[in-house]
mmCIF file of the N, C-alpha and C atoms, coordinates in Angstrom:
data_MODEL
# 
_entry.id   MODEL 
# 
loop_
_atom_site.group_PDB 
_atom_site.id 
_atom_site.type_symbol 
_atom_site.label_atom_id 
_atom_site.label_alt_id 
_atom_site.label_comp_id 
_atom_site.label_asym_id 
_atom_site.label_entity_id 
_atom_site.label_seq_id 
_atom_site.pdbx_PDB_ins_code 
_atom_site.Cartn_x 
_atom_site.Cartn_y 
_atom_site.Cartn_z 
_atom_site.occupancy 
_atom_site.B_iso_or_equiv 
_atom_site.pdbx_formal_charge 
_atom_site.auth_seq_id 
_atom_site.auth_comp_id 
_atom_site.auth_asym_id 
_atom_site.auth_atom_id 
_atom_site.pdbx_PDB_model_num 
ATOM 1   N N  . UNK A 1 1  ? -8.192  11.091 -58.710 1.00 0.00 ? 1  UNK A N  1 
ATOM 2   C CA . UNK A 1 1  ? -7.954  12.749 -59.114 1.00 0.00 ? 1  UNK A CA 1 
ATOM 3   C C  . UNK A 1 1  ? -7.396  12.651 -60.330 1.00 0.00 ? 1  UNK A C  1 
ATOM 4   N N  . UNK A 1 2  ? -7.280  13.146 -61.873 1.00 0.00 ? 2  UNK A N  1 
ATOM 5   C CA . UNK A 1 2  ? -6.629  13.181 -62.838 1.00 0.00 ? 2  UNK A CA 1 
ATOM 6   C C  . UNK A 1 2  ? -6.085  14.595 -62.444 1.00 0.00 ? 2  UNK A C  1 
ATOM 7   N N  . UNK A 1 3  ? -4.917  14.671 -63.552 1.00 0.00 ? 3  UNK A N  1 
ATOM 8   C CA . UNK A 1 3  ? -3.947  15.699 -63.541 1.00 0.00 ? 3  UNK A CA 1 
ATOM 9   C C  . UNK A 1 3  ? -4.896  17.040 -64.145 1.00 0.00 ? 3  UNK A C  1 
ATOM 10  N N  . UNK A 1 4  ? -5.305  16.452 -64.934 1.00 0.00 ? 4  UNK A N  1 
ATOM 11  C CA . UNK A 1 4  ? -6.470  17.662 -65.517 1.00 0.00 ? 4  UNK A CA 1 
ATOM 12  C C  . UNK A 1 4  ? -7.121  18.515 -64.539 1.00 0.00 ? 4  UNK A C  1 
ATOM 13  N N  . UNK A 1 5  ? -7.485  17.718 -63.578 1.00 0.00 ? 5  UNK A N  1 
ATOM 14  C CA . UNK A 1 5  ? -8.120  18.548 -62.510 1.00 0.00 ? 5  UNK A CA 1 
ATOM 15  C C  . UNK A 1 5  ? -7.553  19.341 -61.366 1.00 0.00 ? 5  UNK A C  1 
ATOM 16  N N  . UNK A 1 6  ? -6.153  19.163 -61.586 1.00 0.00 ? 6  UNK A N  1 
ATOM 17  C CA . UNK A 1 6  ? -5.172  19.701 -60.493 1.00 0.00 ? 6  UNK A CA 1 
ATOM 18  C C  . UNK A 1 6  ? -4.606  21.060 -61.493 1.00 0.00 ? 6  UNK A C  1 
ATOM 19  N N  . UNK A 1 7  ? -4.334  20.716 -62.726 1.00 0.00 ? 7  UNK A N  1 
ATOM 20  C CA . UNK A 1 7  ? -3.486  21.832 -63.345 1.00 0.00 ? 7  UNK A CA 1 
ATOM 21  C C  . UNK A 1 7  ? -4.246  23.089 -63.446 1.00 0.00 ? 7  UNK A C  1 
ATOM 22  N N  . UNK A 1 8  ? -3.296  23.947 -62.840 1.00 0.00 ? 8  UNK A N  1 
ATOM 23  C CA . UNK A 1 8  ? -3.959  25.336 -63.320 1.00 0.00 ? 8  UNK A CA 1 
ATOM 24  C C  . UNK A 1 8  ? -4.561  26.289 -61.861 1.00 0.00 ? 8  UNK A C  1 
ATOM 25  N N  . UNK A 1 9  ? -5.102  25.260 -60.667 1.00 0.00 ? 9  UNK A N  1 
ATOM 26  C CA . UNK A 1 9  ? -5.442  25.486 -59.717 1.00 0.00 ? 9  UNK A CA 1 
ATOM 27  C C  . UNK A 1 9  ? -4.716  26.299 -58.813 1.00 0.00 ? 9  UNK A C  1 
ATOM 28  N N  . UNK A 1 10 ? -5.014  27.108 -57.824 1.00 0.00 ? 10 UNK A N  1 
ATOM 29  C CA . UNK A 1 10 ? -4.228  28.241 -56.995 1.00 0.00 ? 10 UNK A CA 1 
ATOM 30  C C  . UNK A 1 10 ? -3.764  27.117 -55.878 1.00 0.00 ? 10 UNK A C  1 
ATOM 31  N N  . UNK A 1 11 ? -2.543  27.714 -55.457 1.00 0.00 ? 11 UNK A N  1 
ATOM 32  C CA . UNK A 1 11 ? -2.008  27.463 -54.431 1.00 0.00 ? 11 UNK A CA 1 
ATOM 33  C C  . UNK A 1 11 ? -1.636  28.314 -53.339 1.00 0.00 ? 11 UNK A C  1 
ATOM 34  N N  . UNK A 1 12 ? -1.747  27.766 -52.342 1.00 0.00 ? 12 UNK A N  1 
ATOM 35  C CA . UNK A 1 12 ? -1.985  28.589 -50.746 1.00 0.00 ? 12 UNK A CA 1 
ATOM 36  C C  . UNK A 1 12 ? -0.814  28.204 -49.715 1.00 0.00 ? 12 UNK A C  1 
ATOM 37  N N  . UNK A 1 13 ? -0.274  29.312 -49.491 1.00 0.00 ? 13 UNK A N  1 
ATOM 38  C CA . UNK A 1 13 ? 0.596   28.916 -48.384 1.00 0.00 ? 13 UNK A CA 1 
ATOM 39  C C  . UNK A 1 13 ? 0.204   28.550 -46.953 1.00 0.00 ? 13 UNK A C  1 
ATOM 40  N N  . UNK A 1 14 ? 0.971   28.345 -45.951 1.00 0.00 ? 14 UNK A N  1 
ATOM 41  C CA . UNK A 1 14 ? 0.605   28.239 -44.576 1.00 0.00 ? 14 UNK A CA 1 
ATOM 42  C C  . UNK A 1 14 ? -0.163  29.367 -44.232 1.00 0.00 ? 14 UNK A C  1 
ATOM 43  N N  . UNK A 1 15 ? -0.004  30.357 -44.537 1.00 0.00 ? 15 UNK A N  1 
ATOM 44  C CA . UNK A 1 15 ? -1.149  31.720 -43.952 1.00 0.00 ? 15 UNK A CA 1 
ATOM 45  C C  . UNK A 1 15 ? -2.116  31.868 -45.076 1.00 0.00 ? 15 UNK A C  1 
ATOM 46  N N  . UNK A 1 16 ? -2.612  31.030 -45.817 1.00 0.00 ? 16 UNK A N  1 
ATOM 47  C CA . UNK A 1 16 ? -3.319  31.057 -46.648 1.00 0.00 ? 16 UNK A CA 1 
ATOM 48  C C  . UNK A 1 16 ? -3.562  32.137 -47.824 1.00 0.00 ? 16 UNK A C  1 
ATOM 49  N N  . UNK A 1 17 ? -2.254  32.446 -48.204 1.00 0.00 ? 17 UNK A N  1 
ATOM 50  C CA . UNK A 1 17 ? -2.117  33.542 -49.294 1.00 0.00 ? 17 UNK A CA 1 
ATOM 51  C C  . UNK A 1 17 ? -1.770  32.922 -50.605 1.00 0.00 ? 17 UNK A C  1 
ATOM 52  N N  . UNK A 1 18 ? -2.512  33.247 -51.796 1.00 0.00 ? 18 UNK A N  1 
ATOM 53  C CA . UNK A 1 18 ? -2.166  32.596 -53.230 1.00 0.00 ? 18 UNK A CA 1 
ATOM 54  C C  . UNK A 1 18 ? -0.823  33.055 -53.619 1.00 0.00 ? 18 UNK A C  1 
ATOM 55  N N  . UNK A 1 19 ? -0.174  31.757 -53.782 1.00 0.00 ? 19 UNK A N  1 
ATOM 56  C CA . UNK A 1 19 ? 1.429   31.792 -54.082 1.00 0.00 ? 19 UNK A CA 1 
ATOM 57  C C  . UNK A 1 19 ? 1.689   31.489 -55.627 1.00 0.00 ? 19 UNK A C  1 
ATOM 58  N N  . UNK A 1 20 ? 0.578   31.000 -56.180 1.00 0.00 ? 20 UNK A N  1 
ATOM 59  C CA . UNK A 1 20 ? 1.191   30.719 -57.397 1.00 0.00 ? 20 UNK A CA 1 
ATOM 60  C C  . UNK A 1 20 ? -0.222  29.395 -57.955 1.00 0.00 ? 20 UNK A C  1 
ATOM 61  N N  . UNK A 1 21 ? -0.007  29.056 -59.085 1.00 0.00 ? 21 UNK A N  1 
ATOM 62  C CA . UNK A 1 21 ? -0.860  27.957 -59.592 1.00 0.00 ? 21 UNK A CA 1 
ATOM 63  C C  . UNK A 1 21 ? 0.084   26.548 -59.980 1.00 0.00 ? 21 UNK A C  1 
ATOM 64  N N  . UNK A 1 22 ? -0.863  25.719 -59.830 1.00 0.00 ? 22 UNK A N  1 
ATOM 65  C CA . UNK A 1 22 ? -0.126  23.949 -60.425 1.00 0.00 ? 22 UNK A CA 1 
ATOM 66  C C  . UNK A 1 22 ? 0.311   24.517 -61.782 1.00 0.00 ? 22 UNK A C  1 
ATOM 67  N N  . UNK A 1 23 ? 1.421   24.016 -62.366 1.00 0.00 ? 23 UNK A N  1 
ATOM 68  C CA . UNK A 1 23 ? 1.919   24.441 -63.623 1.00 0.00 ? 23 UNK A CA 1 
ATOM 69  C C  . UNK A 1 23 ? 2.047   22.450 -64.112 1.00 0.00 ? 23 UNK A C  1 
ATOM 70  N N  . UNK A 1 24 ? 2.635   21.730 -63.405 1.00 0.00 ? 24 UNK A N  1 
ATOM 71  C CA . UNK A 1 24 ? 2.684   20.616 -63.775 1.00 0.00 ? 24 UNK A CA 1 
ATOM 72  C C  . UNK A 1 24 ? 3.287   19.411 -62.671 1.00 0.00 ? 24 UNK A C  1 
ATOM 73  N N  . UNK A 1 25 ? 3.540   18.341 -62.737 1.00 0.00 ? 25 UNK A N  1 
ATOM 74  C CA . UNK A 1 25 ? 3.529   17.239 -61.883 1.00 0.00 ? 25 UNK A CA 1 
ATOM 75  C C  . UNK A 1 25 ? 4.747   16.861 -61.773 1.00 0.00 ? 25 UNK A C  1 
ATOM 76  N N  . UNK A 1 26 ? 5.384   16.564 -60.869 1.00 0.00 ? 26 UNK A N  1 
ATOM 77  C CA . UNK A 1 26 ? 6.783   15.474 -60.962 1.00 0.00 ? 26 UNK A CA 1 
ATOM 78  C C  . UNK A 1 26 ? 6.744   14.531 -60.425 1.00 0.00 ? 26 UNK A C  1 
ATOM 79  N N  . UNK A 1 27 ? 7.132   13.448 -61.107 1.00 0.00 ? 27 UNK A N  1 
ATOM 80  C CA . UNK A 1 27 ? 7.309   12.055 -60.911 1.00 0.00 ? 27 UNK A CA 1 
ATOM 81  C C  . UNK A 1 27 ? 8.046   11.170 -61.506 1.00 0.00 ? 27 UNK A C  1 
ATOM 82  N N  . UNK A 1 28 ? 8.623   10.279 -60.996 1.00 0.00 ? 28 UNK A N  1 
ATOM 83  C CA . UNK A 1 28 ? 9.231   9.016  -61.464 1.00 0.00 ? 28 UNK A CA 1 
ATOM 84  C C  . UNK A 1 28 ? 8.896   8.347  -62.459 1.00 0.00 ? 28 UNK A C  1 
ATOM 85  N N  . UNK A 1 29 ? 9.842   8.475  -63.714 1.00 0.00 ? 29 UNK A N  1 
ATOM 86  C CA . UNK A 1 29 ? 9.500   7.495  -64.691 1.00 0.00 ? 29 UNK A CA 1 
ATOM 87  C C  . UNK A 1 29 ? 9.835   6.299  -64.745 1.00 0.00 ? 29 UNK A C  1 
ATOM 88  N N  . UNK A 1 30 ? 10.760  5.732  -63.843 1.00 0.00 ? 30 UNK A N  1 
ATOM 89  C CA . UNK A 1 30 ? 10.964  4.296  -63.619 1.00 0.00 ? 30 UNK A CA 1 
ATOM 90  C C  . UNK A 1 30 ? 9.646   3.690  -62.929 1.00 0.00 ? 30 UNK A C  1 
ATOM 91  N N  . UNK A 1 31 ? 9.418   4.270  -61.790 1.00 0.00 ? 31 UNK A N  1 
ATOM 92  C CA . UNK A 1 31 ? 8.064   3.688  -61.078 1.00 0.00 ? 31 UNK A CA 1 
ATOM 93  C C  . UNK A 1 31 ? 6.795   4.230  -60.903 1.00 0.00 ? 31 UNK A C  1 
ATOM 94  N N  . UNK A 1 32 ? 6.447   5.648  -61.572 1.00 0.00 ? 32 UNK A N  1 
ATOM 95  C CA . UNK A 1 32 ? 5.243   6.123  -61.483 1.00 0.00 ? 32 UNK A CA 1 
ATOM 96  C C  . UNK A 1 32 ? 4.879   6.737  -60.371 1.00 0.00 ? 32 UNK A C  1 
ATOM 97  N N  . UNK A 1 33 ? 5.895   6.933  -59.395 1.00 0.00 ? 33 UNK A N  1 
ATOM 98  C CA . UNK A 1 33 ? 5.598   7.342  -58.283 1.00 0.00 ? 33 UNK A CA 1 
ATOM 99  C C  . UNK A 1 33 ? 5.719   9.021  -57.994 1.00 0.00 ? 33 UNK A C  1 
ATOM 100 N N  . UNK A 1 34 ? 4.860   9.786  -57.757 1.00 0.00 ? 34 UNK A N  1 
ATOM 101 C CA . UNK A 1 34 ? 4.263   11.156 -57.600 1.00 0.00 ? 34 UNK A CA 1 
ATOM 102 C C  . UNK A 1 34 ? 5.438   11.583 -56.631 1.00 0.00 ? 34 UNK A C  1 
ATOM 103 N N  . UNK A 1 35 ? 6.407   12.675 -57.260 1.00 0.00 ? 35 UNK A N  1 
ATOM 104 C CA . UNK A 1 35 ? 7.103   13.133 -56.165 1.00 0.00 ? 35 UNK A CA 1 
ATOM 105 C C  . UNK A 1 35 ? 6.671   14.338 -55.740 1.00 0.00 ? 35 UNK A C  1 
ATOM 106 N N  . UNK A 1 36 ? 5.814   15.263 -56.046 1.00 0.00 ? 36 UNK A N  1 
ATOM 107 C CA . UNK A 1 36 ? 5.386   16.551 -56.059 1.00 0.00 ? 36 UNK A CA 1 
ATOM 108 C C  . UNK A 1 36 ? 4.710   17.428 -57.102 1.00 0.00 ? 36 UNK A C  1 
ATOM 109 N N  . UNK A 1 37 ? 4.744   18.538 -57.042 1.00 0.00 ? 37 UNK A N  1 
ATOM 110 C CA . UNK A 1 37 ? 3.799   19.356 -58.233 1.00 0.00 ? 37 UNK A CA 1 
ATOM 111 C C  . UNK A 1 37 ? 4.875   20.434 -58.191 1.00 0.00 ? 37 UNK A C  1 
ATOM 112 N N  . UNK A 1 38 ? 4.747   20.877 -59.403 1.00 0.00 ? 38 UNK A N  1 
ATOM 113 C CA . UNK A 1 38 ? 5.385   22.112 -59.986 1.00 0.00 ? 38 UNK A CA 1 
ATOM 114 C C  . UNK A 1 38 ? 4.456   23.415 -60.108 1.00 0.00 ? 38 UNK A C  1 
ATOM 115 N N  . UNK A 1 39 ? 5.189   24.585 -59.350 1.00 0.00 ? 39 UNK A N  1 
ATOM 116 C CA . UNK A 1 39 ? 4.160   25.602 -58.931 1.00 0.00 ? 39 UNK A CA 1 
ATOM 117 C C  . UNK A 1 39 ? 4.569   26.647 -59.834 1.00 0.00 ? 39 UNK A C  1 
ATOM 118 N N  . UNK A 1 40 ? 3.966   27.471 -60.630 1.00 0.00 ? 40 UNK A N  1 
ATOM 119 C CA . UNK A 1 40 ? 4.578   28.327 -61.584 1.00 0.00 ? 40 UNK A CA 1 
ATOM 120 C C  . UNK A 1 40 ? 4.247   29.683 -60.549 1.00 0.00 ? 40 UNK A C  1 
ATOM 121 N N  . UNK A 1 41 ? 4.947   30.632 -60.744 1.00 0.00 ? 41 UNK A N  1 
ATOM 122 C CA . UNK A 1 41 ? 5.175   31.910 -60.075 1.00 0.00 ? 41 UNK A CA 1 
ATOM 123 C C  . UNK A 1 41 ? 5.266   32.959 -61.505 1.00 0.00 ? 41 UNK A C  1 
ATOM 124 N N  . UNK A 1 42 ? 4.249   33.399 -61.982 1.00 0.00 ? 42 UNK A N  1 
ATOM 125 C CA . UNK A 1 42 ? 4.227   33.878 -63.073 1.00 0.00 ? 42 UNK A CA 1 
ATOM 126 C C  . UNK A 1 42 ? 4.881   35.321 -62.952 1.00 0.00 ? 42 UNK A C  1 
ATOM 127 N N  . UNK A 1 43 ? 5.782   35.926 -63.836 1.00 0.00 ? 43 UNK A N  1 
ATOM 128 C CA . UNK A 1 43 ? 6.273   37.203 -63.555 1.00 0.00 ? 43 UNK A CA 1 
ATOM 129 C C  . UNK A 1 43 ? 6.032   38.018 -64.525 1.00 0.00 ? 43 UNK A C  1 
ATOM 130 N N  . UNK A 1 44 ? 6.131   37.564 -65.747 1.00 0.00 ? 44 UNK A N  1 
ATOM 131 C CA . UNK A 1 44 ? 5.692   38.372 -67.056 1.00 0.00 ? 44 UNK A CA 1 
ATOM 132 C C  . UNK A 1 44 ? 5.589   37.573 -68.124 1.00 0.00 ? 44 UNK A C  1 
ATOM 133 N N  . UNK A 1 45 ? 5.294   38.214 -69.404 1.00 0.00 ? 45 UNK A N  1 
ATOM 134 C CA . UNK A 1 45 ? 4.685   37.108 -70.428 1.00 0.00 ? 45 UNK A CA 1 
ATOM 135 C C  . UNK A 1 45 ? 6.275   36.179 -70.646 1.00 0.00 ? 45 UNK A C  1 
ATOM 136 N N  . UNK A 1 46 ? 7.173   36.764 -70.612 1.00 0.00 ? 46 UNK A N  1 
ATOM 137 C CA . UNK A 1 46 ? 8.447   36.019 -71.179 1.00 0.00 ? 46 UNK A CA 1 
ATOM 138 C C  . UNK A 1 46 ? 9.208   35.424 -70.174 1.00 0.00 ? 46 UNK A C  1 
ATOM 139 N N  . UNK A 1 47 ? 9.005   35.318 -68.887 1.00 0.00 ? 47 UNK A N  1 
ATOM 140 C CA . UNK A 1 47 ? 9.734   34.828 -67.962 1.00 0.00 ? 47 UNK A CA 1 
ATOM 141 C C  . UNK A 1 47 ? 8.731   34.115 -66.766 1.00 0.00 ? 47 UNK A C  1 
ATOM 142 N N  . UNK A 1 48 ? 8.950   33.481 -65.923 1.00 0.00 ? 48 UNK A N  1 
ATOM 143 C CA . UNK A 1 48 ? 8.225   33.142 -64.940 1.00 0.00 ? 48 UNK A CA 1 
ATOM 144 C C  . UNK A 1 48 ? 9.142   32.284 -64.131 1.00 0.00 ? 48 UNK A C  1 
ATOM 145 N N  . UNK A 1 49 ? 8.723   32.146 -62.834 1.00 0.00 ? 49 UNK A N  1 
ATOM 146 C CA . UNK A 1 49 ? 9.640   31.125 -61.683 1.00 0.00 ? 49 UNK A CA 1 
ATOM 147 C C  . UNK A 1 49 ? 8.807   30.181 -61.610 1.00 0.00 ? 49 UNK A C  1 
ATOM 148 N N  . UNK A 1 50 ? 9.557   29.099 -61.351 1.00 0.00 ? 50 UNK A N  1 
ATOM 149 C CA . UNK A 1 50 ? 8.882   27.456 -61.010 1.00 0.00 ? 50 UNK A CA 1 
ATOM 150 C C  . UNK A 1 50 ? 9.396   27.075 -59.701 1.00 0.00 ? 50 UNK A C  1 
ATOM 151 N N  . UNK A 1 51 ? 8.672   26.621 -58.806 1.00 0.00 ? 51 UNK A N  1 
ATOM 152 C CA . UNK A 1 51 ? 9.131   25.861 -57.715 1.00 0.00 ? 51 UNK A CA 1 
ATOM 153 C C  . UNK A 1 51 ? 8.770   24.264 -57.665 1.00 0.00 ? 51 UNK A C  1 
ATOM 154 N N  . UNK A 1 52 ? 9.259   23.540 -57.386 1.00 0.00 ? 52 UNK A N  1 
ATOM 155 C CA . UNK A 1 52 ? 9.016   21.983 -57.261 1.00 0.00 ? 52 UNK A CA 1 
ATOM 156 C C  . UNK A 1 52 ? 8.534   21.477 -55.556 1.00 0.00 ? 52 UNK A C  1 
ATOM 157 N N  . UNK A 1 53 ? 7.428   21.456 -55.288 1.00 0.00 ? 53 UNK A N  1 
ATOM 158 C CA . UNK A 1 53 ? 6.924   21.274 -54.050 1.00 0.00 ? 53 UNK A CA 1 
ATOM 159 C C  . UNK A 1 53 ? 6.790   19.786 -53.836 1.00 0.00 ? 53 UNK A C  1 
ATOM 160 N N  . UNK A 1 54 ? 7.525   19.390 -52.979 1.00 0.00 ? 54 UNK A N  1 
ATOM 161 C CA . UNK A 1 54 ? 7.233   17.921 -52.419 1.00 0.00 ? 54 UNK A CA 1 
ATOM 162 C C  . UNK A 1 54 ? 5.965   17.539 -51.948 1.00 0.00 ? 54 UNK A C  1 
ATOM 163 N N  . UNK A 1 55 ? 5.513   16.434 -52.512 1.00 0.00 ? 55 UNK A N  1 
ATOM 164 C CA . UNK A 1 55 ? 4.136   15.797 -51.964 1.00 0.00 ? 55 UNK A CA 1 
ATOM 165 C C  . UNK A 1 55 ? 4.069   15.777 -50.799 1.00 0.00 ? 55 UNK A C  1 
ATOM 166 N N  . UNK A 1 56 ? 5.018   15.309 -49.540 1.00 0.00 ? 56 UNK A N  1 
ATOM 167 C CA . UNK A 1 56 ? 4.688   15.838 -48.365 1.00 0.00 ? 56 UNK A CA 1 
ATOM 168 C C  . UNK A 1 56 ? 4.685   16.926 -47.688 1.00 0.00 ? 56 UNK A C  1 
ATOM 169 N N  . UNK A 1 57 ? 4.729   18.295 -48.242 1.00 0.00 ? 57 UNK A N  1 
ATOM 170 C CA . UNK A 1 57 ? 4.879   19.150 -48.011 1.00 0.00 ? 57 UNK A CA 1 
ATOM 171 C C  . UNK A 1 57 ? 3.307   20.239 -48.480 1.00 0.00 ? 57 UNK A C  1 
ATOM 172 N N  . UNK A 1 58 ? 2.614   19.230 -48.828 1.00 0.00 ? 58 UNK A N  1 
ATOM 173 C CA . UNK A 1 58 ? 1.060   19.319 -49.430 1.00 0.00 ? 58 UNK A CA 1 
ATOM 174 C C  . UNK A 1 58 ? 0.429   19.261 -48.026 1.00 0.00 ? 58 UNK A C  1 
ATOM 175 N N  . UNK A 1 59 ? -0.946  19.716 -47.449 1.00 0.00 ? 59 UNK A N  1 
ATOM 176 C CA . UNK A 1 59 ? -1.608  19.392 -46.674 1.00 0.00 ? 59 UNK A CA 1 
ATOM 177 C C  . UNK A 1 59 ? -2.745  18.854 -47.403 1.00 0.00 ? 59 UNK A C  1 
ATOM 178 N N  . UNK A 1 60 ? -3.145  19.593 -48.509 1.00 0.00 ? 60 UNK A N  1 
ATOM 179 C CA . UNK A 1 60 ? -4.160  19.220 -48.903 1.00 0.00 ? 60 UNK A CA 1 
ATOM 180 C C  . UNK A 1 60 ? -4.455  19.431 -50.469 1.00 0.00 ? 60 UNK A C  1 
ATOM 181 N N  . UNK A 1 61 ? -5.665  18.644 -51.262 1.00 0.00 ? 61 UNK A N  1 
ATOM 182 C CA . UNK A 1 61 ? -5.591  19.376 -52.605 1.00 0.00 ? 61 UNK A CA 1 
ATOM 183 C C  . UNK A 1 61 ? -7.312  19.260 -52.717 1.00 0.00 ? 61 UNK A C  1 
ATOM 184 N N  . UNK A 1 62 ? -7.829  20.118 -53.095 1.00 0.00 ? 62 UNK A N  1 
ATOM 185 C CA . UNK A 1 62 ? -9.010  20.388 -53.536 1.00 0.00 ? 62 UNK A CA 1 
ATOM 186 C C  . UNK A 1 62 ? -9.447  21.334 -54.555 1.00 0.00 ? 62 UNK A C  1 
ATOM 187 N N  . UNK A 1 63 ? -10.310 22.628 -53.914 1.00 0.00 ? 63 UNK A N  1 
ATOM 188 C CA . UNK A 1 63 ? -10.315 23.826 -54.899 1.00 0.00 ? 63 UNK A CA 1 
ATOM 189 C C  . UNK A 1 63 ? -9.351  24.372 -54.991 1.00 0.00 ? 63 UNK A C  1 
ATOM 190 N N  . UNK A 1 64 ? -8.189  24.312 -54.036 1.00 0.00 ? 64 UNK A N  1 
ATOM 191 C CA . UNK A 1 64 ? -7.073  24.720 -54.053 1.00 0.00 ? 64 UNK A CA 1 
ATOM 192 C C  . UNK A 1 64 ? -5.797  23.849 -53.507 1.00 0.00 ? 64 UNK A C  1 
ATOM 193 N N  . UNK A 1 65 ? -4.688  24.050 -53.676 1.00 0.00 ? 65 UNK A N  1 
ATOM 194 C CA . UNK A 1 65 ? -3.400  23.258 -53.353 1.00 0.00 ? 65 UNK A CA 1 
ATOM 195 C C  . UNK A 1 65 ? -3.177  24.175 -52.390 1.00 0.00 ? 65 UNK A C  1 
ATOM 196 N N  . UNK A 1 66 ? -3.075  23.386 -50.890 1.00 0.00 ? 66 UNK A N  1 
ATOM 197 C CA . UNK A 1 66 ? -2.667  24.000 -49.231 1.00 0.00 ? 66 UNK A CA 1 
ATOM 198 C C  . UNK A 1 66 ? -1.603  23.554 -49.337 1.00 0.00 ? 66 UNK A C  1 
ATOM 199 N N  . UNK A 1 67 ? -0.342  24.219 -49.023 1.00 0.00 ? 67 UNK A N  1 
ATOM 200 C CA . UNK A 1 67 ? 0.997   23.869 -48.496 1.00 0.00 ? 67 UNK A CA 1 
ATOM 201 C C  . UNK A 1 67 ? 0.657   23.674 -46.844 1.00 0.00 ? 67 UNK A C  1 
ATOM 202 N N  . UNK A 1 68 ? 1.914   22.977 -46.489 1.00 0.00 ? 68 UNK A N  1 
ATOM 203 C CA . UNK A 1 68 ? 2.296   22.850 -44.972 1.00 0.00 ? 68 UNK A CA 1 
ATOM 204 C C  . UNK A 1 68 ? 2.929   24.154 -44.565 1.00 0.00 ? 68 UNK A C  1 
ATOM 205 N N  . UNK A 1 69 ? 3.997   24.498 -45.609 1.00 0.00 ? 69 UNK A N  1 
ATOM 206 C CA . UNK A 1 69 ? 4.782   25.581 -45.105 1.00 0.00 ? 69 UNK A CA 1 
ATOM 207 C C  . UNK A 1 69 ? 4.820   26.604 -46.278 1.00 0.00 ? 69 UNK A C  1 
ATOM 208 N N  . UNK A 1 70 ? 5.698   27.319 -46.339 1.00 0.00 ? 70 UNK A N  1 
ATOM 209 C CA . UNK A 1 70 ? 6.020   28.362 -47.245 1.00 0.00 ? 70 UNK A CA 1 
ATOM 210 C C  . UNK A 1 70 ? 6.648   27.718 -48.537 1.00 0.00 ? 70 UNK A C  1 
ATOM 211 N N  . UNK A 1 71 ? 6.721   28.266 -49.864 1.00 0.00 ? 71 UNK A N  1 
ATOM 212 C CA . UNK A 1 71 ? 7.266   28.077 -51.043 1.00 0.00 ? 71 UNK A CA 1 
ATOM 213 C C  . UNK A 1 71 ? 8.881   27.958 -50.602 1.00 0.00 ? 71 UNK A C  1 
ATOM 214 N N  . UNK A 1 72 ? 9.424   26.672 -51.562 1.00 0.00 ? 72 UNK A N  1 
ATOM 215 C CA . UNK A 1 72 ? 10.735  26.939 -51.609 1.00 0.00 ? 72 UNK A CA 1 
ATOM 216 C C  . UNK A 1 72 ? 11.400  28.028 -52.361 1.00 0.00 ? 72 UNK A C  1 
ATOM 217 N N  . UNK A 1 73 ? 12.351  28.101 -52.537 1.00 0.00 ? 73 UNK A N  1 
ATOM 218 C CA . UNK A 1 73 ? 13.256  29.447 -53.451 1.00 0.00 ? 73 UNK A CA 1 
ATOM 219 C C  . UNK A 1 73 ? 12.790  29.064 -54.827 1.00 0.00 ? 73 UNK A C  1 
ATOM 220 N N  . UNK A 1 74 ? 12.405  29.899 -55.816 1.00 0.00 ? 74 UNK A N  1 
ATOM 221 C CA . UNK A 1 74 ? 12.170  29.579 -57.055 1.00 0.00 ? 74 UNK A CA 1 
ATOM 222 C C  . UNK A 1 74 ? 13.325  29.710 -58.031 1.00 0.00 ? 74 UNK A C  1 
ATOM 223 N N  . UNK A 1 75 ? 13.047  29.013 -58.944 1.00 0.00 ? 75 UNK A N  1 
ATOM 224 C CA . UNK A 1 75 ? 14.144  28.541 -59.996 1.00 0.00 ? 75 UNK A CA 1 
ATOM 225 C C  . UNK A 1 75 ? 13.662  29.178 -61.048 1.00 0.00 ? 75 UNK A C  1 
ATOM 226 N N  . UNK A 1 76 ? 14.595  30.294 -61.930 1.00 0.00 ? 76 UNK A N  1 
ATOM 227 C CA . UNK A 1 76 ? 14.204  31.139 -63.279 1.00 0.00 ? 76 UNK A CA 1 
ATOM 228 C C  . UNK A 1 76 ? 13.884  30.267 -64.123 1.00 0.00 ? 76 UNK A C  1 
ATOM 229 N N  . UNK A 1 77 ? 12.931  30.205 -65.066 1.00 0.00 ? 77 UNK A N  1 
ATOM 230 C CA . UNK A 1 77 ? 12.985  29.375 -66.201 1.00 0.00 ? 77 UNK A CA 1 
ATOM 231 C C  . UNK A 1 77 ? 12.287  30.078 -67.168 1.00 0.00 ? 77 UNK A C  1 
ATOM 232 N N  . UNK A 1 78 ? 12.932  30.234 -68.335 1.00 0.00 ? 78 UNK A N  1 
ATOM 233 C CA . UNK A 1 78 ? 12.716  30.954 -69.394 1.00 0.00 ? 78 UNK A CA 1 
ATOM 234 C C  . UNK A 1 78 ? 11.727  30.438 -70.446 1.00 0.00 ? 78 UNK A C  1 
ATOM 235 N N  . UNK A 1 79 ? 10.878  31.198 -70.526 1.00 0.00 ? 79 UNK A N  1 
ATOM 236 C CA . UNK A 1 79 ? 10.007  30.681 -71.899 1.00 0.00 ? 79 UNK A CA 1 
ATOM 237 C C  . UNK A 1 79 ? 10.578  30.112 -73.082 1.00 0.00 ? 79 UNK A C  1 
ATOM 238 N N  . UNK A 1 80 ? 9.881   29.167 -73.430 1.00 0.00 ? 80 UNK A N  1 
ATOM 239 C CA . UNK A 1 80 ? 10.427  28.486 -74.848 1.00 0.00 ? 80 UNK A CA 1 
ATOM 240 C C  . UNK A 1 80 ? 9.906   29.189 -75.935 1.00 0.00 ? 80 UNK A C  1 
ATOM 241 N N  . UNK A 1 81 ? 8.823   29.840 -75.820 1.00 0.00 ? 81 UNK A N  1 
ATOM 242 C CA . UNK A 1 81 ? 7.749   30.911 -76.841 1.00 0.00 ? 81 UNK A CA 1 
ATOM 243 C C  . UNK A 1 81 ? 8.777   31.958 -77.714 1.00 0.00 ? 81 UNK A C  1 
ATOM 244 N N  . UNK A 1 82 ? 8.536   31.559 -78.722 1.00 0.00 ? 82 UNK A N  1 
ATOM 245 C CA . UNK A 1 82 ? 9.376   32.722 -79.547 1.00 0.00 ? 82 UNK A CA 1 
ATOM 246 C C  . UNK A 1 82 ? 8.722   33.389 -80.726 1.00 0.00 ? 82 UNK A C  1 
# 
């Protein structure tokens, strides 16, 4: 599976509620191992929250990314668009 196939798909928590969408992939530059996915929780045009979900916390990837648990606490990310 390629990243282009995963980017933008919905992320469901353990209760099957949509909690965000896949924004990026987190991997190690040294050995290329995938650590997890970055999930975007869009708040408005100028700001969004992102959370990093560890690969072991993902139950399945298909039409949606299904998590084994709830999302971790979001980290505020300011948009670089000016």
